[in-house]
C-alpha positions as CSV (number, residue, x, y, z in Angstrom):
1,M,-6.3,5.1,-9.5
2,Y,-3.8,3.7,-7.7
3,A,-4.6,4.8,-4.2
4,E,-8.4,3.0,-5.0
5,G,-7.0,0.0,-6.5
6,Y,-8.7,1.0,-10.3
7,A,-4.9,0.3,-11.6
8,G,-4.5,-3.3,-11.1
9,G,-4.7,-3.1,-7.2
10,L,-3.7,-1.1,-4.5
11,N,-0.4,0.2,-4.9
12,A,0.6,3.1,-2.2
13,V,3.9,3.8,-3.3
14,E,2.9,4.5,-6.8
15,A,-0.4,6.5,-5.6
16,Y,2.2,8.7,-3.2
17,K,4.5,9.3,-6.5
18,W,1.4,10.6,-8.4
19,F,0.2,12.9,-5.5
20,T,3.3,14.2,-5.2
21,L,3.8,14.9,-8.3
22,A,0.4,16.9,-8.3
23,M,1.3,18.9,-5.5
24,K,3.4,21.2,-8.3
25,G,-0.2,22.4,-9.7
26,K,-2.0,21.9,-6.2
27,N,-3.6,25.4,-6.5
28,Q,-5.0,24.7,-10.2
29,I,-6.2,21.8,-9.2
30,I,-8.2,22.7,-5.9
31,A,-9.4,25.4,-8.0
32,Y,-10.8,23.3,-10.6
33,D,-12.6,20.8,-7.9
34,S,-11.8,21.2,-4.3
35,R,-12.5,17.5,-3.7
36,F,-9.3,17.1,-5.8
37,N,-7.0,18.1,-2.8
38,P,-3.5,16.0,-3.3
39,E,-2.1,17.2,-0.1
40,A,-5.3,16.0,1.7
41,A,-4.8,12.8,-0.5
42,L,-1.4,12.7,0.5
43,S,-2.2,12.8,4.2
44,R,-4.6,10.0,4.2
45,L,-2.1,8.2,2.1
46,A,0.8,8.1,4.3
47,A,-0.9,7.6,7.5
48,G,-1.5,3.7,6.1
49,M,2.3,4.0,5.1
50,N,5.4,3.1,6.6
51,R,8.9,5.0,6.1
52,N,10.5,2.8,3.8
53,Q,7.3,3.2,1.8
54,I,7.0,6.6,1.7
55,K,11.0,7.0,0.9
56,R,10.4,4.7,-2.3
57,A,7.5,6.5,-3.4
58,R,9.7,9.9,-2.8
59,E,12.5,9.1,-4.9
60,A,10.1,7.4,-7.4
61,A,8.7,11.2,-7.9
62,E,11.9,12.3,-8.1
63,I,13.5,10.1,-10.7
64,F,10.1,10.8,-12.7
65,L,10.3,14.8,-12.3
66,P,13.7,15.8,-11.4
67,Q,13.5,19.1,-9.6
């Protein structure tokens, strides 16, 4: 949603956060539908982000779901 702009506009940081969180269940997600690969989505998204945006997204994912 955030990567496509469906949630009120494109928000790469928020999208990266959610794809990062999805990585925990990556194998189950891919088994369900191979088109939904969070690792590939992260790579595509990161290509258009700067280091600060990626850092903020990773921090947001950590706060949302501490390891």
